[in-house]
N, C-alpha and C positions, 0 to 999 in steps of 0.2 A: 402500763394501761392497755396496751396489745394484750399482753399476756392474760391479763384478767378476762379481757374481754373473749379472747379464744376460750378460754376456760368456760366462761358463763353459756357462750354457742355450745360447747362440747354438752354439759349437763343439761340443758333447754333442748338439744336433738335427742338425746339419752332418753329423758323424760316422755319425750313427744313418741319416740318410737316404741316405748314400754307402753303406754296407753294404747297405741294404734295395734298392736299386737295383742291387746285382751279379748277374749273372746268367752262366752258362755255357750253351753248347750243345754236345753230342756229334755230332760228324759223321762219318760212316763213307764211305770211297771206296772201292770194288771196283776192282780190275785183274787179272782173269783167277784166276790162282792167289795172290794178296795182295789182303788187305785192311788199309787205311790208318786209323787212327783219331785225330781230333786233338779239341782242346777250343776253341772260339772263345768269349772272353771281352768282357763287356760292361759296363761300371760306370765311375762317372767318375773314379777313382783306380787307378794302376798297380798291379797284381798280381804278386806275387813268388812265385812257384810254389814248392814243395817235393816233392810226392810225389801220385800218383794210385793210388786203389784199385779195383778191381772183380770181378766175376765174368764169367767166360767159359762158354757153353753150347755145346756140338757133338753131333752124331750118331755121331761116329766119333773114336777116338783120334790118328788121323793129322794132326791141326792142332795147330800150335803156334804160339806168341804169344811175341813178342820186343819189347824196347825198342828204339827207333832210336838210342839213345846207347849208348856203351860202358860195360860194366858197371852199366846202369841199370835191371835188375830187383832189386827189394828181397824179393821174395817170391813163392813160386810152386807153389801145393798144387792137385794133381790128383786129382779122386775120380771113382769112377763107379757109375753107379746110374740111377733115374728122376726126372727134373727136368721136372716138367709146366709147362705155359703154358696158355693159352686157346686156341691154335693147334697148338702142338707140344709133342713129348715128348723132350727131349733126354736123350742118355745119358751124358755126360760133362761135367763141370763143372771151371773151373781158378779157383782164388781167387787173385789174382795182385796186386801190389804194384810201380809202377813209380817211377823218378827223375823229378822234373817240374821240373828247376831251369830256368826261364824267367823274363822280364819279358815281361809281357803288357800294352800298354795296350788301350782299347776298340776292338774291332772285329778285333784280332788275333788269329790262333790258332796253335796248335802242336801238331806229334804227338806221342802220349805212346805209342804202341804199335803194332804191326803184325801180322798173323797170315799165316801161309803152309801150305797144305794140301801135305802128303808124301805123300799116298796116291793112288792111281790112280783113287779115285772122287769125283765134288763132293760136298760136305759143304754142310750150313747151319749156320750159326754167328749167335750173339748174343751183344753185351757189354750187361750190365745191372749195375745196383745201382753205379754208378760215383758217386764222392766223390774231391774235388780237397781237398788241403791245400794250406796256404800262409800269406802274410800283406798286408795291405792297410795302410797307414799306420803299418808297424810293429806292429799285431794281428794275432795269429795267428788265422787263419780257417778253417773246414771248410764246403764247400758240395757239396750233392749235384747231380748234374750229370744232365740228361734229355733224349733224342732231340731235334734240330731240330724246332722246328712244333709239339711235343707240350705239353699241360698237365702240371703237375707230379704225381707220384704218390709220395708221401710212404712213407719205408721207413726201417729202421734194421738195421744187422748187428751181432749181439753174439757175441764169442767166449767163450767158457767153456773153461777150460784148466786141468789139474793135473797136477802133476809134481816132480821132487825140484829143479829148478833154476829152473823158470818155473812160475808157477800165477797165478790171478785171473781177474778178468770184464772185457773188453776191450771198448770199443768201436769199430766201424767196422774194426778192422784187429787181426790176433792179435799183431803186432808193438808195437801201442801198448797197451803194459801200464799199465793204470789202477789197479790196486788198491795202498791205501795200505799199507806195508808198515812197522807202527808197532811199533818196540823197546818199547813199553810194554804190547802185547798178545800173549797166547800164541795167536796165530791157528792154529786146524786146520781148521775148515771155515768158508768165507765164503760170503755171498750178497749178492746184489741183486735188486730188485723193479723191474720196467718196468711202467709203465700201459699198458695195451691201446690206449688212444685217442692218447695223447701220445708215446708210445713213449720217453717219458724215466724215468729213476730216480726212485723216489719212497720219501718215509717211510711209515712206519708210524702215524701220532698219537702216542699214549701208548706205544707198544711202543718200547723204548729199545733200542739196542746194549748187549753186555757189556761192552765195553770201548769208554769214552769218547773214549779216543785214537784210534778208529779209524773215524771220520766223515768224514775228509780225502778228501772226492770232488771236489776241482775239476777234475780231468781231465773230469768229465761238465758243469762249467759251474755248479756250484754254491759256494756259500759253504761255509767249513770246518765250521760247526757244523749242516749240515743231516745229516739221520738217514736215510741212505739206504747204509749199509754196514751189514751184520751179522756176525758171526762166533759159531761155537759149539764146543763139546767135547762130542762125540756118546759120549765112554766112559765118562761118568756118566749116571746115571737124572737127575737135576736138569738134565745138559746137553739129554737127548733131551726132558724136559718142556720145556724153554724151545723148543727148536726145534717142537713140537707147538703151542705157543701163537703163535709166530712166523707159522707157517702160517696159524693160527686167522685171524692178524689180515690177512692178506692178501686183497685184492678178488678176489671170483669174477672169472677170466678174466685176471687180469693174468700177466705173465711173469718167473718165478723162476729163476735160475741159480745155482749150487753148485758149488763146488767146494773140493779140498782143498788147505790150504797146507802140511800136513805129512803123515806115516804116519800112518792110522787104523785102528784096529782096528773092522771092523764084524762080527764075529764074534757080538758081543753083538745079538740082534735083540729089542728089546723090543715089545711090542703098541703102544705110546705112539709109538715111532720108525716101525713100520712103517705106523701108521694117518694118522700126519700124511704120509707120503711118498706114500701111496695117495690124498690129496687132491691132489696134483699130477701124478697119474697114473703113478704108479711102484711097480711092484710088488715088494719086494725079495724076496720068495720066486722070483719068476722070474729071479735074477740067480746067477750062480754065483760065490760067494765065494772069494777066492783061497785061503783055508783060515787056521790059525793066525797066519800071518804077517800083517804090517801091509798096507792096500790103499790105492791111491789112487783119489780120484774126480772125475768130471766129469759134471756132471748139470742137466738143464733140463726144466721142467714148466710148466704153466700151474694156476691154481687151478680146480679142476673138469674138467681134461682127462683124459681116459681113457688116454691111451697117452704117458706120458710117456718121457723119454730118460735113460739112465744108462750110465756105463762105467766098471768097477773092473779095475785091473790092479797087478801086484805093486809094491810101493813100494822093492822092491830094484830093480827095473828101471831105467835109467839114460836111460827116455824119457819124454814125457809126453803125455797126452792131451788132444785138444779138440773141442770141437763149435763148429762156426759156424752160427749160427740168424738165420734172416733174418725179420724181422716187418713187418705192413703195419696201417697203424691199424684197429681195430674188426673184426679176423679171426675169422670163427667159432671156436668151440671144437672141436678135433680137425680143423681143416684147418692147412696148411702150405704156404708158398710157398719158390720161390728165387729168383726175379725180380719187381720191381715190375710191374706189368701193361703199363705205357705204354711200355715197353724193346721190345716185342714186334715194333712197328712196323719197328724196326731190323734185323731180322733179314736175313743175307745170305746169299747163294748164292758160294761158294768152290769154284773149279774145281779139277781135279785139276793136278799139275806138268805141263807139256806144253812142248816146245820153239815157238818163234814164229820165223816166216819174215823178218821184217822189223823195223826200229825199234831204238832204243837202250832196252833196258829191262833189269830186274834179272836176268832168265833169261841172258842174252847176259852180263852180271858174271858170273855164275856158272860160265859157260862159260871165262872166262879162269882159273879155278883146278881144276886137275885133283887128285884125290885117289885112290890106288890101294894096294894090292888095299882094294876097300870092298865087303863084309866083310872085316875083317883077323881074325886070332887074334894077331897080333904088333905090326907096326907098320903105319901109313899111309905113303905117299910122297906128299908136299904139293907141286905145282908152280905156280907162278902166273907171267904174263906182265909184272906189276908188283910194286914193293916192296910188300908190306903185313904188316900185324900182325895176327894171328890169336887168336880166342880159343874155346876149348874148351867147350862147356856139356853136362851131362847132361840127362836126360829130366826134371827138377825144376827145371833153368834155374840151375844153379847152375854156377859157374864152377872147372874143373878142372884146365885147362891154359891156357897162354899162350906164344905164341913169335911170332918175325918170319922171314920168307921174302923173299930178295933176287929179282927179276926173272930169271926164266930158270934158277933154281937149284934143285934138288930137296932138298926139307926133310926128314929122317925123324922121325916123330912117334911116339915110344915108347907103345904101347898096352897094354904087359904088367901095368902097374899099373892098369889099370882094370877093373872088374867089364864082364862080357857085359852088352850094350845098345845102345839108341839114344843117340847123340851128335850135337851140332850144332857145325859149324865156321862160325864168322862172322868175316870180315874187316872193317877200318875203312872199308871204301867200302860196308857195307852189303849184300854178298852174304852167302848163307847155305847150307852145305849140309847134309844129312842123312848120318851116316856112322855105322859099325857095328861094334861089337866082338862077334865070334863067341866062343862057349865053344870052348876047347882040346877 
């Protein structure tokens, strides 16, 4: 028995050491109008990649981000606003996910994305908040990846979302649905609390969930019976009092995420409910309720925060609302971040599209494909000097069309069924063209 115990301890320590020694580096290589991004792996065991998630930040909206692999884009959400750092104030952010189906031994690296400037003005870009998913020795792993040569700057990205077909609190990616949907629980409003220093979901001591079957947060790395999942029925006075007791149990400064799992009527605004929300920085009186119909809600706040975030929208709409909240350890109350500080050293200047006079490069590959008229109201004519397969993406990087072209033959690409806007024509040799559908 002692012999088997020693063997088990040896194996456990060996695996623990191998996971502790794993490290990835983020490497960016700028080439005129294009920047290539790759991950370099260091570790004692082979890494089997699955996916990569990150945030892109730019000054202008003419920079777009692609996967180097066919159909490698998993998600792509673009937003405009002010996204400040220590040195720059970016105006556009893209939350993206990419397929990363690779096998890497120590010292090897692989591209996961590249970006191109389709504008006429040089732009400044930043890749931040990078996380890689995969497995080592058949164990699922997730690692944060930092710029090469930089010290770690821990962060966590949480998505709070609500809707008729999708809802919950997700960690790292909004496609990573982590809420436990229990058949035994009448889930209406759900909540998760994150510690402000560890950025991990926490229990609230003696304060227990309404439904014992709703505690299953293995996706967060917890055992089944840890108390990190809470649910509420806010239609009743007792449910609103329970919510108030829940807020009182939260430590000052901790992060709180709320989302509706079902349509909820928020018309009844008791002082108990409003006062509890105010402790999370949410002023219910400041939000316009949809009316007598049921509403959906996605919300985020911090205990002691002055300005929380809430969104209400009609429960009859077949849409969902989400927040992407970025956290760093120990951030002061009423401060927010959009990327961890160590990423800013990797800011790159990307030039506008321009023809080059010599050398084999990606611009010349584009010149081998002609698309006309561009813009168009009806059809594009596509001509290539080699056999190619093409994919058409919209501005959200969703695939809308696929087709093949024979060398020297013109293919008529029907655009009448597409909304007006910007599209991208990408072939299987890595060339990308911006094409435009104009309004009739």
